[in-house]
matplotlib code that plots the C-alpha trace (Angstrom):
import matplotlib.pyplot as plt

x = [-88.8, -90.9, -94.1, -92.6, -91.4, -94.9, -96.4, -93.9, -94.7, -98.4, -97.9, -95.9, -98.4, -101.3, -99.3, -98.5, -102.2, -103.4, -100.7, -101.7, -105.4, -104.9, -103.0, -105.7, -108.7, -107.3, -104.5, -101.2, -101.2, -101.3, -100.0, -101.7, -102.1, -100.0, -96.9, -94.8, -95.2, -92.0, -91.3, -90.8, -94.4, -95.6, -92.8, -93.7, -97.4, -96.7, -94.7, -97.6, -99.9, -97.6, -97.2, -101.0, -101.6, -103.5, -104.1, -104.2, -107.4, -110.6, -113.9, -114.1, -116.7, -117.3, -119.8, -119.2, -117.7, -114.2, -111.3, -108.7, -105.4, -105.6, -103.3, -104.1, -104.3, -107.8, -109.2, -111.8, -114.5, -116.7, -120.1, -122.1, -124.9, -122.7, -121.8, -118.5, -117.2, -114.1, -112.7, -109.7, -106.9, -105.9]
y = [-36.6, -39.7, -37.7, -36.0, -39.4, -40.8, -37.9, -38.4, -42.1, -41.4, -38.9, -41.4, -44.2, -41.9, -40.7, -44.3, -45.4, -42.4, -43.2, -46.8, -46.0, -43.5, -46.1, -48.7, -46.5, -44.4, -46.6, -45.5, -42.7, -43.9, -42.3, -39.0, -36.8, -33.7, -32.2, -33.6, -37.3, -39.1, -39.7, -43.4, -44.0, -43.8, -46.1, -48.7, -48.5, -48.8, -51.9, -53.6, -52.6, -53.9, -57.2, -57.6, -56.6, -53.5, -50.7, -47.9, -46.3, -45.1, -43.7, -40.0, -37.8, -35.9, -36.7, -38.8, -41.2, -42.4, -44.1, -41.7, -42.2, -43.2, -42.6, -45.9, -49.4, -49.4, -51.0, -49.2, -51.0, -49.1, -50.7, -50.4, -48.5, -45.5, -46.5, -47.2, -49.4, -48.9, -51.9, -52.1, -54.2, -57.2]
z = [193.7, 193.7, 193.1, 190.0, 188.6, 189.1, 187.1, 184.3, 184.2, 184.1, 181.3, 179.3, 179.8, 178.7, 175.7, 174.7, 175.0, 172.9, 170.2, 170.0, 169.9, 167.1, 165.1, 165.7, 165.0, 162.2, 160.8, 159.4, 156.9, 153.3, 150.1, 149.5, 146.5, 147.2, 145.8, 148.7, 147.8, 146.9, 143.2, 144.1, 145.1, 141.5, 140.4, 143.1, 142.3, 138.6, 139.0, 140.9, 138.1, 135.4, 137.3, 137.4, 133.8, 134.9, 132.4, 135.0, 133.6, 135.2, 133.9, 133.1, 134.5, 131.2, 128.5, 126.4, 129.0, 128.1, 129.9, 131.2, 133.0, 136.7, 139.6, 141.2, 139.8, 138.1, 135.0, 132.9, 130.8, 128.3, 127.7, 124.5, 126.2, 126.9, 130.5, 132.0, 134.9, 136.9, 138.8, 141.2, 139.8, 142.0]

ax = plt.figure().add_subplot(projection="3d")
ax.plot(x, y, z, "-o")
ax.set_aspect("equal")
plt.show()
């Protein structure tokens, strides 16, 4: 009986160490872009962007370069030489 309890304890300790290491090395899962994301994640991200006066725009990959809607809080700046810069809003 004691031997089985010892194996169970070892297993639980190893499991806990692996779980803690995975959180430390990889970090918690952030919001992802898939159809199963909560509708409230966009509302919360939008309120942060509104509070920081962020326009929620990013540079397009098409030619000519323009500013397009962004999912994350970014600010798009078009330059006179046909280039574009995207910066993360604070």
